[in-house]
C-alpha positions in Angstrom: -28.4 -8.3 -28.2 -25.6 -10.7 -29.5 -22.4 -10.1 -27.9 -19.2 -11.6 -29.4 -16.7 -13.2 -27.1 -13.2 -14.2 -28.4 -9.4 -13.8 -27.2 -7.2 -10.9 -28.0 -5.7 -10.4 -31.8 -3.2 -8.2 -33.6 -5.6 -6.2 -34.7 -7.8 -4.9 -30.9 -4.9 -2.6 -30.1 -6.3 1.1 -31.7 -9.5 -0.1 -30.8 -8.4 -1.0 -27.2 -7.1 2.0 -26.9 -10.4 4.0 -28.0 -12.3 1.7 -25.5 -9.9 2.7 -22.5 -10.5 6.3 -23.1 -13.8 5.9 -23.8 -14.6 4.6 -20.4 -13.4 7.5 -17.9 -11.6 5.3 -15.6 -11.4 7.9 -13.1 -8.1 10.3 -12.0 -5.9 7.4 -11.3 -6.1 6.5 -15.5 -3.9 7.8 -17.5 -5.7 9.0 -20.6 -4.7 10.9 -24.0 -2.0 8.1 -24.7 -1.7 6.3 -28.5 -1.5 2.7 -29.2 2.3 2.5 -28.7 2.6 2.8 -25.0 -0.5 0.6 -24.2 1.1 -2.1 -26.6 4.4 -1.0 -24.9 3.3 -1.6 -21.6 0.9 -4.3 -21.9 1.1 -6.3 -25.7 4.3 -5.9 -25.5 5.3 -8.1 -22.3 7.5 -11.7 -23.0 4.2 -13.1 -20.7 0.9 -11.8 -22.5 -1.1 -14.4 -23.6 -4.0 -13.7 -26.3 -5.9 -16.1 -24.0 -6.1 -13.5 -21.2 -7.5 -10.8 -22.8 -10.9 -10.9 -23.9 -12.2 -8.5 -25.8 -16.3 -8.2 -25.8 -17.7 -6.9 -29.6 -21.3 -6.2 -31.5 -21.7 -5.7 -34.8 -17.4 -5.5 -35.3 -17.4 -3.0 -32.3 -15.1 -3.6 -29.6 -17.9 -2.7 -26.1 -15.8 -4.6 -23.5 -12.6 -6.0 -22.4 -10.7 -7.8 -19.9 -7.5 -9.0 -18.1 -5.4 -10.5 -16.7 -2.2 -12.5 -15.7 0.0 -13.5 -13.2 3.2 -12.1 -11.2 6.5 -13.5 -10.5 7.9 -16.4 -8.6 10.3 -15.8 -5.1 13.7 -14.4 -7.5 11.7 -12.9 -9.7 13.1 -14.8 -12.6 9.7 -16.4 -14.3 5.7 -16.0 -13.5 4.2 -17.9 -10.7 0.7 -19.6 -12.0 -0.2 -20.5 -8.3 -2.7 -16.9 -7.8 -4.2 -14.7 -10.5 -5.0 -11.5 -11.1 -8.1 -9.5 -13.2 -5.4 -6.6 -14.1 -8.3 -4.5 -15.8 -11.7 -4.1 -17.4 -14.2 -1.9 -18.9 -17.1 -1.8 -21.0 -18.3 1.3 -22.9 -20.8 3.4 -20.8 -23.4 2.6 -23.8 -23.5 -1.3 -23.1 -23.1 -1.6 -19.1 -25.0 -2.9 -17.0 -26.6 -6.0 -19.6 -24.5 -8.4 -18.2 -21.6 -7.9 -20.5 -18.8 -7.3 -17.3 -20.3 -10.3 -15.8 -19.5 -12.7 -18.5 -16.1 -11.0 -18.5 -15.3 -11.9 -15.5 -16.2 -15.2 -16.0 -14.0 -15.7 -19.2 -11.3 -14.3 -17.0 -11.7 -17.3 -14.1 -11.8 -20.1 -16.2 -8.2 -18.9 -17.7 -7.1 -18.3 -15.0 -7.9 -21.2 -12.9 -6.8 -23.0 -16.7 -3.3 -21.8 -16.1 -3.4 -23.2 -12.9 -4.2 -20.5 -10.5 -5.6 -21.8 -7.6 -6.4 -18.3 -5.7 -8.2 -15.3 -8.1 -7.4 -11.4 -6.9 -8.8 -8.4 -8.7 -6.9 -5.2 -9.1 -3.3 -5.4 -9.9 -1.0 -4.5 -7.0 2.4 -5.3 -5.8 3.5 -8.0 -6.6 0.3 -9.3 -8.9 1.1 -6.4 -11.3 2.2 -7.8 -14.2 0.3 -4.7 -17.1 -0.9 -1.4 -16.5 1.8 -0.1 -14.9 2.2 3.3 -16.0 -1.2 3.8 -17.1 -3.2 3.1 -13.7 -3.0 3.4 -10.2 0.0 6.4 -10.9 2.9 5.5 -9.3 2.1 1.7 -10.5 -1.2 -0.2 -9.7 -2.9 0.0 -6.3 -5.8 -2.5 -6.7 -8.8 -1.1 -8.3 -9.0 2.4 -7.1 -12.1 4.0 -4.8 -12.4 7.2 -7.0 -12.8 4.4 -10.3 -16.3 4.6 -9.0 -17.6 1.1 -10.8 -15.1 -1.3 -9.7 -16.4 -1.6 -6.2 -20.4 -2.2 -6.3 -19.3 -4.3 -9.5 -16.9 -6.7 -8.1 -18.5 -6.7 -4.5 -22.2 -8.3 -6.8 -20.0 -10.9 -8.0 -19.1 -12.3 -4.8 -15.0 -10.4 -4.2 -14.6 -9.5 -1.0 -11.9 -6.7 -0.5 -8.1 -8.3 0.6 -6.2 -5.4 0.5 -6.0 -1.6 0.7 -3.2 0.4 -0.5 -2.9 3.9 0.4 -2.8 6.7 -2.4 -0.6 10.2 -1.5 0.7 12.9 -3.4 2.7 16.3 -3.1 3.1 19.4 -4.7 6.4 20.1 -5.0 5.6 23.0 -6.8 7.0 25.5 -4.6 9.6 25.3 -1.9 8.7 24.2 1.6 10.6 21.1 2.6 10.2 20.2 6.4 12.9 20.8 8.5 14.6 19.6 11.8 17.3 19.1 13.7 18.2 15.6 12.8 17.2 16.0 9.1 19.9 19.1 8.8 22.6 16.5 10.7 21.5 14.1 8.0 21.9 16.3 5.7 25.4 17.3 6.5 27.2 13.6 6.2 24.8 12.4 3.0 24.3 13.0 -0.2 22.0 12.0 -3.4 23.1 9.6 -5.4 21.2 9.2 -9.1 21.8 6.4 -11.6 19.5 4.8 -14.7 18.8 1.4 -13.0 19.4 -0.5 -10.6 22.5 -2.2 -9.2 21.3 -5.8 -9.3 18.4 -6.2 -11.8 15.8 -9.0 -12.0 13.7 -10.0 -14.8 10.3 -9.1 -13.5 12.1 -5.6 -12.9 12.6 -5.2 -16.2 9.5 -5.9 -17.7 8.0 -3.4 -16.2 9.9 -0.5 -15.0 12.0 -1.1 -17.5 9.6 0.1 -19.8 8.9 3.5 -18.9 11.5 6.3 -17.5 13.3 5.6 -14.4 15.9 6.2 -12.1 17.0 4.5 -9.5 17.7 6.6 -6.2 20.0 6.2 -2.9 21.2 8.5 -0.3 25.1 7.4 -0.2 27.6 9.1 2.5 29.5 11.4 1.3 33.2 10.1 2.4 32.1 6.9 0.3 30.1 4.1 1.1 27.6 1.6 1.4 23.6 3.3 0.1 21.6 3.9 3.9 18.3 3.9 1.7 16.9 3.3 -1.7 14.0 3.7 -3.9 12.8 4.0 -7.7 11.8 7.2 -9.2 9.4 7.0 -12.3 8.7 9.8 -14.6 4.6 9.6 -15.3 4.3 11.5 -18.7 1.1 9.6 -19.7 -0.7 11.2 -16.7 0.3 14.8 -18.0 -3.2 15.1 -20.1 -5.1 14.5 -17.3 -3.5 16.0 -14.8 -1.8 19.2 -16.7 1.1 19.2 -14.3 4.4 17.0 -15.1 4.4 14.2 -12.3 6.9 11.7 -11.1 6.4 8.6 -9.0 8.3 7.0 -5.8 8.0 3.0 -5.0 10.3 0.5 -3.7 11.5 2.7 -0.7 14.0 1.0 0.9 15.8 1.6 4.1 18.6 -0.7 5.0 20.0 -2.1 8.3 20.6 -0.7 10.7 19.3 2.7 9.3 15.7 2.1 9.8 14.3 4.3 12.2 16.8 7.3 11.9 15.5 10.0 9.1 17.3 8.0 6.4 14.0 6.8 4.4 12.6 10.8 5.5 15.5 12.9 4.6 16.0 10.6 0.9 12.5 11.6 -0.4 12.5 15.1 0.9 15.7 15.4 -1.3 14.4 13.5 -4.1 11.7 15.7 -3.9 14.2 18.9 -4.1 16.0 17.4 -7.2 12.6 17.1 -8.9 11.9 20.3 -8.3 14.9 21.6 -10.1 13.7 19.8 -13.2 10.3 21.6 -13.2 7.8 18.8 -11.9 5.6 19.8 -9.8 3.9 16.6 -8.4 4.8 13.4 -6.0 3.0 10.3 -6.3 3.4 7.3 -3.5 1.2 4.6 -2.8 1.7 2.1 0.4 0.3 -0.3 2.4 -2.9 0.9 3.9 -1.7 -1.6 7.1 1.9 -0.2 7.0 2.0 2.2 9.7 6.2 3.4 9.2 5.2 4.1 5.9 2.4 6.2 5.8 4.1 8.3 8.6 6.8 8.2 6.6 5.6 9.8 3.5 3.1 12.4 6.0 5.7 13.5 7.6 7.4 14.6 4.1 4.4 16.6 3.6 2.1 13.7 1.2 -1.7 14.5 1.5 -4.2 11.0 1.2 -5.6 11.8 -2.1 -7.2 8.4 -2.8 -7.3 4.6 -1.9 -6.6 1.0 -4.0 -8.9 -2.1 -3.5 -7.2 -5.7 -3.9 -10.3 -8.4 -4.2 -10.0 -11.8 -3.3 -12.4 -14.4 -4.6 
């Protein structure tokens, strides 16, 4: 079987969207969306390069693809090419186990090294998540998910080893029942939730990804005025509606400012977000945290979240 490998071309998006749906990547991959969303979140990015997306075709039919990219520099004003990441790879079920995926990875690695990468990763996750925000992983990419059952044996066979893990949590908020304790009651008397359409300070990197999807900046601020003590970004997960069959949002970039940490403000912010989103008929909240971040895991679990998946970032 003769397979043709070539860089992305402008006529590819509809065929790549069809291939994405046919690959059935699991619960963590959005489904049922059209070409516009795929283009907006990936191919319209200012740093998208056709050479970073290799397409495999057979007799004119697109049967596979791999998409690679880079993360930001320290101040998030431009890309850094020190580390490269394979963000997505798919081969049509009818064409698997024929070496297509392996060849696609080789070509992705060649591209990344050619652009200067000295470290190669597979599985996009903060901060190496240039593409597929809003399309894979839920709130944001969190590596290749364990529920995407083909990913781990594939990359392990190619010599990649797990380098980091992210825990994916969700909470059903369709019914009231938020945790209550004396500390939370005290905080609620002093604090209120403030919503804004964007952060006070936006970096170029933030705009390229969260600026392309519905998002809110949520802050917990004193009722009498003053600086926020905790803040987080809420993103709409509308592209998951056809698969999850319920309205969902995600919480990311949760930060409790010093010296207010470990005093319950993070928990209060998450619970207030859940309460406000319930009023907007949202029924599910998604979040992911580093698997070794005990404080963040404890926070989401005390807010009633349950672990439903694990994302793995691989390194070669």
